[in-house]
C-alpha positions in Angstrom: -20.0 -8.9 34.8 -20.2 -5.2 33.8 -18.8 -4.2 30.4 -16.0 -2.1 31.8 -14.7 -5.1 33.8 -14.9 -7.2 30.7 -12.8 -4.7 28.8 -10.3 -4.6 31.7 -10.0 -8.4 31.6 -9.4 -8.1 27.8 -6.5 -5.7 28.5 -5.1 -8.2 31.1 -5.3 -11.0 28.5 -3.4 -8.9 26.0 -0.8 -8.0 28.6 -0.4 -11.6 29.6 0.6 -12.5 26.0 2.9 -9.5 25.9 4.7 -10.6 29.1 5.0 -14.2 27.8 6.7 -13.0 24.6 9.1 -10.7 26.5 10.1 -13.5 28.9 10.5 -16.1 26.1 12.7 -13.8 24.0 14.9 -12.9 27.1 15.4 -16.5 28.1 16.3 -17.5 24.5 18.8 -14.6 24.3 20.4 -15.3 27.7 20.0 -19.1 27.5 18.7 -19.3 31.1 16.0 -21.5 32.8 15.9 -19.8 36.2 12.4 -18.8 37.4 11.5 -15.2 37.2 9.2 -13.1 39.4 6.3 -11.1 37.9 8.2 -7.9 38.8 11.1 -9.0 36.7 9.0 -9.9 33.7 7.0 -6.6 33.9 10.4 -4.8 33.9 11.3 -6.6 30.7 8.2 -5.3 28.9 9.4 -1.7 29.4 5.8 -0.4 29.6 5.6 3.4 29.3 3.0 5.7 30.9 1.7 6.5 27.4 0.6 2.9 27.1 -2.4 3.6 29.3 -4.0 0.2 29.3 -0.8 -1.8 29.8 0.6 0.7 32.3 -2.6 0.4 34.4 -2.7 -3.4 34.5 1.1 -3.6 35.1 0.7 -1.5 38.2 -2.2 -3.7 39.3 -0.2 -6.9 38.9 2.8 -5.5 40.8 0.7 -4.5 43.7 -1.3 -7.7 43.8 1.5 -10.2 43.1 4.7 -8.4 44.2 7.5 -10.9 44.5 5.4 -13.9 43.3 6.6 -16.4 40.7 5.6 -15.3 37.1 4.3 -18.8 36.3 1.8 -18.6 39.2 0.6 -15.2 37.9 0.3 -16.4 34.4 -1.7 -19.4 35.6 -4.1 -17.2 37.5 -4.6 -14.8 34.5 -5.2 -17.7 32.2 -7.9 -18.9 34.5 -9.9 -15.6 34.9 -9.4 -13.8 31.6 -11.9 -16.0 29.7 -14.6 -14.6 32.0 -14.8 -11.6 29.7 -16.8 -13.7 27.3 -19.4 -14.5 30.1 -19.6 -18.2 29.3 -17.6 -19.7 32.1 -18.8 -20.5 35.6 -17.4 -18.5 38.6 -15.6 -21.0 40.9 -14.2 -20.3 44.3 -10.6 -20.1 43.0 -11.7 -17.6 40.3 -13.5 -15.5 43.0 -10.3 -15.4 45.0 -8.2 -14.3 42.0 -10.7 -11.6 41.0 -10.8 -10.4 44.6 -7.0 -10.1 44.6 -7.1 -8.1 41.4 -9.8 -5.8 42.8 -12.7 -7.0 40.5 -14.7 -8.4 43.5 -14.9 -7.4 47.1 -16.4 -9.3 50.1 -19.7 -7.9 51.3 -20.9 -8.1 55.0 -22.9 -11.2 54.2 -19.9 -12.9 52.9 -20.9 -12.9 49.3 -18.6 -11.6 46.5 -19.9 -8.6 44.7 -18.6 -6.6 41.8 -16.5 -3.7 43.0 -17.1 -1.8 39.9 -20.8 -2.2 40.3 -20.7 -1.0 43.9 -18.6 1.9 43.0 -20.9 2.7 40.0 -24.0 2.4 42.3 -22.4 4.6 44.9 -21.4 7.2 42.4 -24.8 7.1 40.9 -26.5 7.6 44.2 -24.2 10.5 45.1 -24.9 12.1 41.7 -28.7 11.8 42.3 -28.4 13.3 45.8 -26.2 16.1 44.4 -28.8 16.7 41.7 -31.6 16.8 44.2 -29.8 19.4 46.3 -28.7 21.6 43.4 -31.2 24.5 42.7 -32.7 24.6 39.2 -31.9 27.4 36.9 -35.6 27.4 35.8 -37.7 28.5 38.7 -41.4 27.9 38.3 -44.3 29.9 39.4 -48.0 29.3 39.3 -49.9 32.5 39.0 -53.5 31.2 38.8 -52.9 28.2 41.0 -54.0 25.8 38.3 -52.5 24.4 35.1 -48.9 23.6 34.4 -46.2 25.6 36.1 -44.7 28.5 34.1 -40.9 28.8 34.1 -39.4 32.1 35.1 -36.9 33.7 32.8 -33.3 33.6 34.1 -30.2 35.2 32.7 -26.9 33.4 32.1 -23.6 35.4 32.0 -20.7 34.0 29.8 -17.2 35.5 30.1 -15.5 36.2 26.7 -11.7 35.5 26.7 -9.9 38.9 26.3 -7.7 37.6 23.5 -10.4 36.0 21.4 -9.9 38.4 18.5 -6.1 37.7 18.5 -6.5 33.9 18.2 -5.4 32.3 14.9 -7.5 29.7 13.2 -4.9 27.0 13.8 -5.0 27.6 17.6 -8.7 26.9 17.7 -8.1 23.2 16.6 -6.5 22.3 19.9 -7.5 22.6 23.5 -4.4 24.5 24.6 -1.0 25.5 23.4 0.7 22.6 25.1 -1.1 20.1 22.9 -0.2 21.8 19.6 2.9 19.6 19.1 0.7 16.5 18.8 -1.5 18.0 16.1 -0.7 17.3 12.5 0.5 20.5 10.9 -0.3 19.6 7.3 -3.3 21.4 5.9 -5.2 22.1 9.2 -7.7 24.5 7.7 -8.6 22.2 4.8 -8.9 19.2 7.1 -11.1 21.1 9.5 -13.3 22.2 6.6 -13.7 18.7 5.3 -14.7 17.4 8.8 -17.3 20.2 9.1 -18.8 19.3 5.7 -18.7 15.6 6.5 -20.4 16.1 9.9 -23.8 16.8 8.3 -23.7 13.8 6.0 -24.7 10.2 6.8 -21.9 7.9 7.6 -20.5 6.0 4.7 -21.4 2.3 4.9 -17.8 1.4 3.9 -16.5 3.6 6.8 -18.9 1.8 9.2 -17.5 -1.6 8.2 -13.9 -0.3 8.6 -14.5 0.3 12.3 -14.6 -3.4 13.2 -11.8 -5.0 15.3 -11.0 -8.7 14.9 -11.7 -11.1 17.7 -8.7 -13.5 18.0 -10.3 -16.9 17.8 -9.7 -20.0 15.8 -6.0 -20.5 16.4 -3.0 -19.7 18.6 -2.5 -16.0 19.0 0.9 -14.7 17.9 2.3 -11.3 18.8 4.6 -9.2 16.6 6.4 -5.9 17.5 8.5 -3.7 15.3 10.8 -2.5 18.2 13.3 -5.3 17.8 13.1 -6.0 14.0 15.3 -3.4 12.3 16.4 -3.1 8.7 20.1 -4.0 8.7 22.3 -2.7 5.8 24.9 -5.1 4.3 27.7 -3.0 2.7 29.0 -4.6 -0.5 31.3 -3.5 -3.2 29.3 -2.1 -6.1 29.8 0.0 -9.2 29.4 3.7 -9.1 25.8 5.0 -8.9 25.2 7.7 -11.6 24.0 11.2 -10.8 21.5 13.3 -12.7 22.6 15.1 -15.8 21.4 18.3 -17.6 21.4 20.2 -14.3 18.3 18.2 -13.2 19.6 18.1 -9.6 17.8 21.4 -9.0 14.6 19.4 -8.9 15.7 17.5 -5.8 15.8 20.5 -3.6 12.6 22.3 -4.8 9.2 20.9 -3.8 6.5 20.7 -6.5 6.8 20.4 -10.3 9.7 21.8 -12.3 8.5 22.4 -15.8 10.8 21.7 -18.7 9.6 24.9 -20.5 7.7 27.7 -18.8 4.3 27.9 -20.7 4.0 31.7 -20.2 7.4 33.1 -21.1 8.5 30.0 -23.2 11.8 30.0 -21.5 13.5 26.6 -21.1 14.4 25.7 -17.6 16.6 22.8 -18.8 18.3 21.7 -22.0 15.8 21.7 -24.9 17.4 18.4 -26.0 15.2 16.7 -23.3 12.0 18.0 -24.9 11.7 15.3 -27.7 12.2 11.7 -26.6 14.2 9.3 -28.7 11.7 6.8 -30.2 12.0 3.2 -28.9 12.6 2.1 -32.5 15.8 4.1 -32.6 17.2 3.1 -29.2 19.6 0.2 -28.9 18.2 -1.7 -25.9 20.7 -4.6 -26.5 23.4 -2.3 -25.1 21.7 -2.1 -21.7 22.2 -4.6 -18.9 19.6 -7.3 -18.7 17.3 -7.4 -15.7 18.1 -10.3 -13.4 15.4 -11.8 -11.3 16.0 -12.9 -7.7 16.1 -16.6 -8.5 18.7 -15.9 -11.3 21.0 -13.7 -9.1 23.9 -15.9 -8.1 25.5 -13.2 -6.1 22.4 -12.5 -4.1 22.1 -16.2 -3.3 25.7 -16.3 -2.1 25.3 -13.3 0.1 22.2 -14.9 1.6 24.1 -18.1 2.4 27.0 -16.0 3.9 24.6 -14.0 6.1 22.5 -17.0 7.0 19.3 -15.7 5.3 16.5 -18.1 4.3 14.6 -15.9 1.8 15.8 -13.5 -0.9 13.8 -11.0 -3.0 14.0 -7.8 -5.0 12.0 -4.6 -4.6 10.0 -5.4 -7.8 9.1 -8.9 -6.7 8.2 -8.0 -3.1 6.2 -4.8 -3.4 3.0 -6.4 -4.7 2.7 -8.7 -1.7 3.7 -6.1 0.9 1.0 -3.8 -0.6 -1.7 -6.3 0.6 -0.2 -6.3 4.1 -0.6 -2.5 4.0 -4.3 -2.9 3.2 -4.7 -5.3 6.1 -2.8 -3.5 8.8 -4.2 -0.1 7.9 -7.8 -1.3 7.6 -7.9 -0.1 4.0 -7.2 3.4 5.0 -8.3 6.0 2.5 -5.8 8.2 0.7 -5.0 11.6 2.1 -5.8 14.2 -0.6 -4.7 17.3 1.3 -1.9 17.9 -1.2 -4.5 18.5 -4.0 -6.2 21.8 -4.6 -9.8 22.3 -3.6 -10.9 22.7 -7.2 -9.7 19.2 -8.2 -12.7 16.9 -8.9 -11.7 13.5 -7.6 -15.1 12.0 -8.4 -15.2 10.3 -5.0 -12.1 8.2 -5.7 -10.1 8.4 -2.5 -8.9 4.8 -2.5 -6.5 2.7 -4.5 -7.3 1.4 -8.0 -9.0 -1.9 -8.5 -5.9 -3.4 -10.1 -3.8 -2.5 -7.1 -6.3 -4.0 -4.6 -6.7 -7.2 -6.7 -5.1 -10.4 -5.6 -1.3 -10.8 -6.2 0.8 -13.9 -6.8 4.5 -14.8 -6.4 6.7 -17.8 -6.8 9.0 -19.0 -4.0 11.7 -20.8 -5.9 13.9 -23.2 -3.9 17.6 -23.8 -4.7 20.6 -24.6 -2.5 18.8 -24.0 0.8 17.5 -20.6 -0.2 14.0 -19.5 -1.3 13.9 -16.8 -3.9 10.8 -14.6 -4.4 9.9 -14.0 -8.1 6.9 -12.1 -9.3 4.1 -14.2 -11.0 3.9 -13.0 -14.7 0.8 -15.0 -15.6 -1.2 -11.9 -16.6 1.6 -9.4 -17.3 2.0 -8.0 -20.8 4.5 -6.1 -22.9 4.0 -2.4 -23.5 5.9 0.5 -24.7 6.3 1.9 -21.1 8.6 -0.9 -20.1 11.1 -0.2 -22.8 10.8 3.6 -22.8 11.4 3.7 -19.0 14.8 2.0 -19.5 15.9 4.4 -22.2 14.6 7.4 -20.2 16.7 6.4 -17.2 19.8 6.5 -19.4 18.7 9.9 -20.8 18.3 11.4 -17.3 21.7 10.2 -16.1 23.8 10.7 -19.2 25.0 13.8 -21.1 23.9 14.4 -24.7 27.0 12.8 -26.3 26.9 9.7 -24.1 23.2 9.2 -24.7 23.6 9.5 -28.5 25.9 6.4 -28.4 22.8 4.3 -27.7 21.1 5.4 -30.9 20.7 2.6 -33.5 22.8 2.7 -36.6 22.6 1.0 -39.9 25.3 -1.4 -38.8 23.4 -4.1 -36.9 26.7 -5.9 -36.0 28.1 -2.8 -34.4 24.9 -2.3 -32.4 25.0 -5.9 -31.1 28.6 -5.5 -29.9 27.9 -2.3 -27.9 27.5 -3.1 -24.2 27.0 -1.0 -21.1 30.2 0.0 -19.5 29.0 -0.3 -15.9 27.2 -3.2 -14.2 24.1 -2.4 -12.1 24.6 -1.2 -8.5 22.6 -2.7 -5.7 21.8 -2.1 -2.0 21.6 -5.3 0.1 19.6 -5.2 3.4 18.6 -7.8 6.0 15.3 -8.0 7.8 14.7 -11.1 9.9 15.2 -14.1 7.6 15.0 -11.9 4.5 17.7 -10.5 2.3 16.4 -7.7 0.1 18.1 -6.4 -3.1 17.4 -3.0 -4.4 18.7 -1.6 -7.8 20.1 1.9 -7.4 19.1 4.3 -10.2 20.7 7.6 -9.1 22.6 9.3 -6.2 23.2 12.8 -4.9 25.4 13.1 -1.8 23.5 16.3 -0.7 20.3 14.3 0.0 19.7 12.9 3.6 20.6 9.4 4.5 22.3 7.3 1.8 21.6 9.9 -0.9 20.0 7.3 -3.2 16.8 7.9 -5.0 14.7 6.0 -7.6 13.9 7.2 -11.1 10.3 6.8 -12.2 8.9 7.7 -15.7 5.2 8.6 -15.6 3.2 8.5 -18.8 0.1 10.7 -19.1 -3.4 9.4 -18.5 -4.3 8.8 -22.1 -1.2 6.7 -22.8 -1.7 4.6 -19.7 -5.4 4.0 -20.5 -4.4 2.9 -24.0 -1.1 1.4 -23.2 -1.4 -1.4 -25.7 -2.4 1.0 -28.5 -0.5 4.0 -27.2 -0.4 5.8 -30.5 -4.0 6.9 -29.9 -3.0 8.8 -26.7 0.4 10.4 -27.5 -1.3 13.7 -28.4 -2.5 14.2 -24.8 -0.7 17.2 -23.2 0.0 18.5 -19.8 -0.8 22.2 -20.0 -1.5 23.4 -16.4 -0.3 22.8 -12.9 -3.8 22.3 -11.5 -7.0 21.0 -12.9 -8.9 17.8 -13.3 -7.5 17.0 -16.8 -4.3 17.8 -18.8 -2.5 18.9 -15.6 0.3 17.8 -13.3 -2.3 17.5 -10.5 -4.2 14.9 -12.5 -1.1 12.8 -12.9 -0.1 13.2 -9.3 -3.6 12.1 -8.2 -3.5 9.0 -10.4 0.0 8.2 -9.2 -1.3 8.3 -5.6 -4.0 5.8 -6.4 -2.0 3.4 -8.6 1.7 3.8 -7.7 2.6 5.6 -4.5 2.2 2.5 -2.3 4.6 0.5 -4.5 7.0 3.4 -4.7 7.1 3.9 -0.9 7.8 0.2 -0.3 10.6 0.2 -2.9 12.2 3.3 -1.3 12.1 1.6 2.1 13.6 -1.6 0.9 16.3 0.2 -0.9 17.1 2.6 2.0 16.5 5.5 -0.4 15.3 9.1 0.2 12.5 9.4 -2.4 11.6 9.2 -6.1 12.4 11.4 -9.1 9.4 11.5 -11.5 9.6 12.5 -15.2 6.2 13.2 -16.8 5.9 12.4 -20.5 3.5 11.2 -23.3 6.1 8.8 -25.0 7.1 11.6 -27.4 7.7 14.7 -25.3 8.9 15.3 -21.8 6.8 17.9 -19.8 8.4 18.3 -16.4 10.0 16.8 -13.3 9.1 16.4 -9.7 11.0 15.0 -6.7 8.7 13.2 -4.1 10.6 12.4 -0.8 9.5 9.5 1.4 7.7 11.7 3.9 5.5 13.1 1.2 4.6 9.5 0.1 3.8 8.6 3.7 1.6 11.7 4.0 -0.6 10.5 1.2 -0.6 6.9 2.3 -0.6 7.0 6.1 -1.9 10.5 6.7 1.3 11.7 8.4 4.7 12.9 7.2 6.4 11.3 10.2 8.1 8.1 9.0 7.3 6.2 12.2 4.0 4.7 11.1 5.3 3.6 7.6 8.6 2.2 9.0 6.8 0.1 11.6 4.1 -1.1 9.2 6.9 -2.3 6.8 8.6 -4.1 9.6 5.4 -5.8 10.8 4.5 -6.8 7.2 7.9 -8.6 6.7 7.4 -10.4 10.1 4.0 -11.7 8.9 5.3 -12.7 5.6 8.2 -14.5 7.3 5.8 -16.4 9.5 3.6 -17.4 6.5 6.6 -18.6 4.5 7.9 -20.7 7.5 4.5 -22.4 7.9 4.3 -23.3 4.2 7.9 -24.4 3.8 7.6 -26.6 6.9 4.8 -28.6 5.3 6.6 -28.7 1.9 10.3 -28.6 2.7 12.8 -28.2 -0.2 10.0 -27.5 -2.8 9.1 -24.4 -4.8 5.7 -22.9 -4.0 3.3 -20.6 -5.7 1.6 -18.1 -3.4 -1.6 -16.0 -3.8 -2.3 -13.2 -1.3 -5.5 -11.2 -1.1 -6.5 -8.7 1.6 -10.3 -8.5 2.0 -12.2 -5.5 3.2 -14.5 -5.7 6.2 -18.1 -6.7 5.7 -21.1 -6.2 8.0 -20.2 -9.4 10.0 -16.4 -9.7 9.7 -13.5 -7.3 10.1 -10.6 -7.1 7.6 -8.7 -10.3 6.9 -6.4 -11.9 4.3 -6.5 -15.0 2.3 -3.2 -16.8 1.7 -2.8 -19.8 -0.6 0.2 -21.9 -1.3 0.7 -24.9 -3.7 3.8 -26.8 -4.5 5.0 -26.4 -8.1 7.8 -27.8 -10.2 10.4 -25.8 -12.1 8.8 -26.9 -15.4 5.4 -25.6 -14.2 6.9 -22.2 -13.3 8.5 -21.8 -16.6 5.3 -22.7 -18.4 3.3 -20.2 -16.4 5.9 -17.5 -16.9 6.0 -17.9 -20.7 2.4 -18.6 -21.8 2.2 -15.8 -24.4 5.7 -15.6 -25.9 4.5 -15.3 -29.5 2.1 -12.4 -28.7 4.9 -10.6 -26.9 7.3 -11.0 -29.7 4.7 -9.7 -32.1 4.1 -6.6 -30.0 7.9 -5.9 -29.5 8.4 -6.3 -33.3 5.6 -3.7 -33.9 7.2 -1.0 -31.7 10.9 -1.7 -32.3 10.4 -2.1 -36.1 7.5 0.1 -37.0 8.3 0.1 -40.8 8.4 -3.7 -41.1 5.3 -4.0 -38.9 3.3 -1.5 -41.0 4.1 -3.4 -44.2 2.7 -6.6 -42.8 -0.5 -4.9 -41.7 -1.5 -3.5 -45.1 -3.8 -6.5 -45.9 -5.3 -6.5 -42.4 -6.1 -2.8 -42.6 -7.8 -3.2 -46.0 -9.9 -6.0 -44.6 -10.8 -3.8 -41.5 -11.9 -0.9 -43.8 -14.2 -3.2 -45.8 -15.8 -4.7 -42.7 -16.1 -1.6 -40.5 -16.6 1.9 -42.0 -16.8 3.8 -38.8 -15.3 7.2 -38.2 -11.7 7.6 -37.5 -12.2 8.4 -33.8 -13.0 4.7 -33.2 -9.9 2.9 -31.8 -8.6 0.0 -33.9 -8.9 -3.5 -32.6 -5.5 -5.0 -31.7 -4.3 -8.2 -30.2 -5.3 -8.7 -26.6 -3.2 -6.6 -24.2 -3.6 -9.1 -21.4 -0.8 -11.3 -22.6 1.9 -12.7 -20.4 5.6 -12.2 -21.0 9.0 -12.4 -19.5 11.0 -10.9 -22.4 14.0 -8.6 -21.7 12.0 -5.5 -22.5 9.4 -6.5 -20.0 11.7 -7.6 -17.2 13.0 -4.1 -16.3 11.5 -2.6 -13.2 12.5 0.9 -14.3 9.1 2.0 -15.7 7.1 0.5 -12.8 3.9 -0.1 -14.8 2.7 -3.3 -13.1 -0.1 -1.4 -11.6 -0.2 1.2 -14.4 -1.8 -0.7 -17.3 -4.9 1.4 -16.7 -6.4 3.7 -14.1 -9.7 1.8 -13.9 -8.5 -1.6 -14.9 -9.8 -1.3 -18.5 -8.1 -2.4 -21.7 -8.8 -0.2 -24.7 -9.0 -3.1 -27.1 -11.5 -5.0 -24.9 -13.5 -2.0 -23.9 -14.1 -0.5 -27.4 -14.2 -3.6 -29.5 -17.6 -5.3 -30.2 -18.8 -7.6 -27.5 -17.5 -11.2 -28.0 -19.8 -14.1 -28.2 -18.0 -16.0 -25.6 -19.0 -15.8 -22.0 -17.6 -12.9 -20.1 -15.4 -13.4 -17.0 -17.9 -13.3 -14.1 -17.6 -10.7 -11.4 -17.6 -11.5 -7.7 -19.2 -9.7 -4.8 -19.1 -10.1 -1.1 -21.5 -13.1 -1.2 -18.9 -15.0 -3.4 -16.2 -14.0 -1.0 -18.2 -15.3 1.9 -18.2 -18.7 0.2 -21.4 -18.9 -1.8 -21.3 -21.5 -4.6 -20.2 -20.3 -8.0 -20.1 -22.1 -11.3 -16.4 -22.2 -12.2 -16.5 -25.0 -14.8 -15.8 -22.4 -17.6 -12.4 -21.7 -16.2 -10.4 -25.0 -16.5 -7.0 -23.3 -16.5 -7.5 -21.4 -13.2 -8.9 -24.4 -11.2 -6.0 -26.6 -9.8 -6.2 -30.3 -10.1 -8.1 -31.9 -7.3 -5.3 -34.2 -6.4 -2.7 -31.5 -6.1 -2.0 -30.4 -2.4 -3.2 -26.9 -1.5 -2.5 -24.9 1.6 -5.0 -22.2 2.6 -5.1 -19.8 5.5 -7.2 -17.0 6.8 -5.0 -14.3 8.5 -6.7 -12.2 11.2 -4.9 -9.3 12.9 -5.6 -6.9 15.7 -3.6 -3.7 16.1 -2.6 -2.8 19.7 -1.4 0.8 20.1 -0.2 1.9 23.6 -1.9 -1.2 25.1 -5.3 -0.6 23.6 -6.9 -2.4 20.5 -7.6 0.0 17.6 -8.9 -0.4 14.0 -5.8 1.2 12.6 -2.8 3.2 14.0 -3.1 6.9 13.3 -0.7 9.8 14.1 1.9 7.4 15.4 4.9 9.0 17.1 8.2 7.5 18.2 7.1 7.4 21.9 4.1 5.3 21.0 4.2 1.5 20.8 2.5 -0.6 18.2 2.2 -4.4 18.5 0.2 -6.8 16.4 -1.8 -9.8 17.5 -2.5 -12.3 14.7 -3.8 -15.8 14.0 -3.2 -17.8 10.9 -6.2 -20.2 10.7 -5.9 -23.1 8.3 -8.8 -23.7 5.9 -10.3 -27.1 5.4 -9.4 -28.7 2.0 -12.8 -27.9 0.6 -12.8 -24.3 1.8 -9.3 -23.8 0.6 -10.2 -25.1 -2.9 -13.3 -23.0 -3.2 -11.7 -19.7 -2.0 -8.6 -20.4 -4.1 -10.7 -20.7 -7.2 -12.5 -17.5 -6.4 -9.2 -15.7 -5.6 -7.7 -16.6 -8.9 -10.9 -15.5 -10.7 -10.8 -12.2 -9.0 -7.1 -11.7 -10.0 -7.9 -12.5 -13.6 -11.0 -10.3 -13.5 -8.9 -7.4 -12.1 -6.1 -7.7 -14.6 -8.0 -8.6 -17.8 -11.7 -7.9 -17.8 -13.2 -4.4 -17.5 -15.8 -4.2 -14.8 -17.4 -1.0 -16.1 -20.2 -1.3 -18.6 -19.4 -0.9 -22.3 -21.1 2.5 -22.5 -19.1 3.9 -19.6 -15.8 2.5 -21.0 -16.5 3.8 -24.4 -17.4 7.3 -23.1 -14.3 7.6 -21.0 -11.9 6.3 -23.7 -13.5 8.4 -26.4 -13.0 11.4 -24.1 -9.3 10.7 -23.8 -9.0 10.2 -27.6 -10.7 13.5 -28.2 -8.4 15.3 -25.7 -5.4 13.6 -27.4 -6.4 14.9 -30.8 -7.0 18.4 -29.7 -3.8 18.3 -27.7 -1.8 17.3 -30.8 -3.3 20.3 -32.7 -2.5 22.6 -29.7 1.1 21.3 -29.7 1.6 21.9 -33.4 0.4 25.5 -32.8 2.8 26.0 -29.9 5.7 24.6 -32.0 5.0 27.1 -34.8 5.0 29.9 -32.3 8.3 28.7 -30.8 9.9 28.4 -34.2 9.4 32.2 -34.7 10.9 33.1 -31.4 14.5 33.2 -30.1 15.1 30.1 -28.0 16.1 31.1 -24.4 17.5 28.7 -21.9 17.5 29.8 -18.3 21.1 28.9 -17.5 22.5 28.9 -21.1 22.9 26.1 -23.5 
């Protein structure tokens, strides 16, 4: 069978599944068992002309089976569609069906022949005859009568369009003016230049792997569509959501960065009080509301029972898992860097950070018929950004007098009695069997939609890289708008790689408009920027139109819902621990996802969530009580000086930053630093300390992922007990856009349709155990161990320390200049 007929049979097979799903959903909704004709079922699919593949086969079925029973048509299609694989014999019944569908026609000898082959042969013959009759442009002559013929020169006349000089560069990117509405309008010149430069380069091996489309084998094929799976808001009475203070609302309606102080004129755009941040040791965090996880939220569970929802989760606990579904559905799409300047040196990093692509884990905790999603804190650690993010939220939404009420006093009893006057406000939304809770940080009624937006505090690169020893990086400054280092552009680029995906998911779950970012170095605020959801989508999905991001979010929840149902059916009424890992395509396999689930008791969950309480308390005591911590370190510092007499630019060794904690300071999702512990996944103490004698955590490559044996006896904690039940699946997906399979949807519009075919193939017990061990190793490796060599890590970190020191000197010089000038505020004090 010719390849084009095989492709057509493949489209028929996909459309058959699409019709079955449409009919089943209609019968379930109408509670009817009456037989339906194929015309009625095709009408239910609501196929549009833009769906070229589906529209073509729908017309074929209506002409070939008009008025026939749908079950008969489904039986015929089920019989002939496997012929696309070429491994099934062609029986008489199959020949009749193919003839009815136009794939075969009867020859004069009575034998069935391929209609497509005949048409192709006929067309080829006509083309040859036309070519033979067509005179050649190169006439030949033979002057001497011997030797090869010499072609005669001929002239070719080309007509130049009269308006060629009047055309704009943008109009040259499309075929005609009518198609300009379908062309992305963001950065057309820069995109065209990048394509021209890439045309002469060999194709990236990673890009070649990304072009693979999964073959749906190994299990029953399921179909998901985002059309009938909306996000439904559940209005609830809640406390008043605060608004921005200090006239910061101006940032919401101006794209780009709003600097706190203009570096050229030294004029303050906002209140200079915002310039110097209150140290965490002086802020009374006991006065703030404690963060409540999904499993602890009694009100959330009651709402779920009232709305008949099976699963509950918060934006912070769900975003890590949904990020891996983005990797899977988008085929690990590269980031769109068109919002960066041409002079920015991205060093080839156009993808997400290693930490963000590493495996993620959650707990599904069962209670009273409802499963709550909690983030797995096994490798999380306390850091200053967690606490500082909470106090900065209060700074941005309170006036000066109100904020000063949270400053610690000498009276510890008075500080302990001070409580926040307002409870936290939430949005509740339903999606399938999920009830999602989103904490509301700020509100402005002039913004589109609900007017809600999220507050995000973004520490500079040096602080993030040395987050567990942040004092070494606090001198790092933001001096320019553009540039590879010490610029807002650098922070924006790092935010794209490490945080934009999480931010966009949280904005969608909370029905918010965007995020308000405050850039700082833990001591000083530099500027502000509002990033709406379309701008987040432009970086992640390559388009500002929300259609692609909204549908991807809906399909991701559907897949997660299906996986949770499969696991809870096998272990009903039990809490489960899940691991998710989207894997990039290889030379032999397309993108896929590993999913693992094991039953756990409440005692086991508590033990995992609180493995390093002592280390966390020691860290919090160091940052909240610096005077007391310094006095206890005197003996340690003397010992360090005697042992190591290196220069002062070496970073001191501190307790490991990869500790786990669930303390109050860590439980706030305000600072959003789950993925921000480092840009490259390095820890300063591990990278710059002397090499330990113990064996290093092994790294894993594609051979390990494919199932090669690995010695895992050194990691007894990560390997589950052999007797403990373990569920493992391999999730394969195929994107269908407008009836045709694609690697990933691109430039999706509202008129387009995107459906998803997927199979959840169970792994054998031995396969599940082996891949689960590798998955947990990769997660530990991503969150704890640096993958770069010691030399590279030391060079990079020393560079940041050097910039931090020079930046501190530069800041002292600027402060001296400001002290001798009159302080000017743009709109007054």
